[in-house]
C-alpha positions, 0 to 999 in steps of 0.5 A: 092097061092089061092085068098081070099075066100069070107065069104059066100063061106067059109063053102062050101070050108071047107067041100071040104077040106081033112084036116083043119089046126088050128095053135095056138100060145103062146097067145092062150094057154088057149083059142081056135080060133073061126075058130076051131068051124067052122071047127068042124061044117064043119065035116072035120078032124082037125090037130091042131098045138099048144104049149104043154098043149094048150086048143086045145089039149083037145078040139080036143081029147074030141070032136073027131074032130081031133088031136093036135100036139105040134109045136116043135114035128116034129116026132109027126106031121109026125105021125099025117099026116100019120094017116090022109093020111091013113084014121085013123083019121076022124071027129066023127060027133056025138061027134062034134055036142055038139060044134055046134053053136046052141047047144052052144047057148042053153048051154049059155042060160042055164048058163044065166037062172041059173044066173038069178034064183040065182039072184032072189033067193038072192034078195028074201032073207031078208037082214041080218039086217032085221033078227034082 
């Protein structure tokens, strides 16, 4: 057992890891824990263990950040660990970049700006009663 790592030191610890583990329970089937994005930013491969069909499967596959295995798939978990140990799975930096916080913030800003533009457009239209 290791003592708790202070938050200020966490990123350096993540970057030193050979493999980062993200375990997702039934309560997070449709969302992904924030720590996974920190893992992606660290650039180390991620092993996800989650219920079948969880959002984590798609995120890790799409980003190239690692692999996800169903939590009841012991043979799949063994294969995944062998793939990581053999160096067959590495975090693909170029695909992970789009999930870093600065890029996500730009995407979020774009969504807000489009919503504001739509609101301005709706407010500029004459009310249906005014057209009569």
